[in-house]
C-alpha positions as CSV (number, residue, x, y, z in Angstrom):
1,M,39.9,42.1,35.1
2,A,38.1,42.1,31.8
3,E,34.3,42.6,31.8
4,L,32.1,39.7,30.9
5,G,32.4,38.9,27.2
6,Q,35.5,41.0,26.8
7,R,38.9,39.4,26.0
8,R,41.9,40.0,28.3
9,S,44.1,40.6,25.2
10,E,43.5,41.1,21.5
11,R,43.7,38.1,19.2
12,V,46.1,38.2,16.3
13,L,45.7,35.9,13.2
14,L,49.1,34.3,13.1
15,D,50.5,30.9,11.9
16,V,53.3,30.0,14.3
17,P,54.9,26.6,14.1
18,I,54.9,25.0,17.5
19,V,55.4,21.6,19.2
20,V,52.8,20.6,21.8
21,C,53.8,18.0,24.4
22,G,51.5,16.3,26.9
23,E,49.5,13.3,27.7
24,S,46.5,12.4,25.6
25,T,43.1,11.6,27.0
26,D,44.0,7.9,26.8
27,Q,47.0,8.7,29.0
28,L,49.6,8.2,26.3
29,A,52.5,10.7,26.1
30,F,52.5,12.7,22.8
31,E,54.7,15.3,21.1
32,E,53.0,16.9,18.1
33,E,54.3,19.5,15.6
34,T,51.4,21.8,14.7
35,F,50.6,25.5,14.2
36,T,48.6,28.3,15.7
37,V,45.5,29.9,14.1
38,T,45.4,32.9,16.4
39,V,47.5,34.1,19.3
40,N,47.2,36.6,22.1
41,A,49.2,37.5,25.2
42,H,47.3,34.8,27.2
43,G,47.6,31.8,24.9
44,A,46.5,30.6,21.4
45,L,44.1,28.8,19.3
46,L,45.8,25.9,17.5
47,M,45.2,22.8,15.5
48,L,45.8,19.4,17.2
49,A,45.4,15.8,16.2
50,S,46.1,14.4,19.6
51,P,43.1,14.0,21.8
52,V,43.2,16.3,24.8
53,G,40.6,17.3,27.5
54,L,39.5,20.5,29.0
55,G,41.7,21.6,31.9
56,Q,44.5,19.4,30.7
57,H,48.1,20.7,31.0
58,V,50.3,20.8,27.9
59,R,53.7,22.3,27.1
60,L,54.1,24.6,24.1
61,I,57.5,25.0,22.3
62,N,57.9,27.8,19.8
63,Q,59.9,26.2,17.0
64,A,61.5,29.5,15.9
65,S,62.7,30.7,19.3
66,H,62.8,27.3,21.1
67,E,61.1,29.1,24.1
68,E,58.8,26.8,26.1
69,R,55.7,27.6,28.2
70,D,53.2,25.5,30.1
71,A,49.5,26.0,29.2
72,R,46.1,24.6,30.0
73,V,43.5,23.5,27.5
74,S,40.5,25.9,27.8
75,Y,38.5,24.8,24.7
76,R,38.3,21.9,22.3
77,G,36.3,22.1,19.1
78,A,34.9,19.3,17.0
79,D,37.2,17.2,14.8
80,H,37.6,18.1,11.2
81,A,39.8,16.1,8.9
82,G,41.6,14.6,11.9
83,L,42.4,17.9,13.6
84,S,40.6,19.8,16.4
85,Q,40.7,23.5,17.2
86,V,42.2,23.7,20.7
87,A,42.5,26.8,22.7
88,V,45.2,26.9,25.4
89,E,45.9,29.6,28.0
90,F,49.1,30.4,29.9
91,A,49.0,30.7,33.7
92,Q,50.3,34.3,33.3
93,A,50.3,36.6,30.2
94,C,53.3,36.0,28.1
95,P,53.2,38.4,25.1
96,G,56.8,37.9,24.2
97,F,56.2,34.2,23.4
98,W,54.7,35.1,20.0
99,P,56.5,36.9,17.2
100,V,54.2,39.9,17.0
101,S,55.6,43.4,16.5
102,P,54.3,45.8,17.3
103,A,52.2,44.0,19.9
104,P,48.6,45.2,20.3
105,S,48.3,47.7,23.2
106,S,46.1,45.2,25.2
107,W,49.2,42.9,25.3
108,T,51.2,45.5,27.2
109,R,48.5,45.9,29.8
110,A,48.2,42.1,30.2
């Protein structure tokens, strides 16, 4: 387990087109095409217009590979120009979900 203040896996600045599916905070289903800002073996920071809450479950679809993963909202930043920075985390590390080659060494220990 990572020490306090230490990340479980290194962040990589990467714009990956994804689709996020889930239920908004007003309990309406949504499917939104968006993109990542940073990725790591345990999730991503992405931009999202749909309102989501902390702890909420969403589904990510990598548009290039069509691979899908369930994730949980772990952070939601303030709105800027209709979008929020939203951090999501996978239940288990999934470094192969992102097109990063070579992957940082912390991803292989994840």
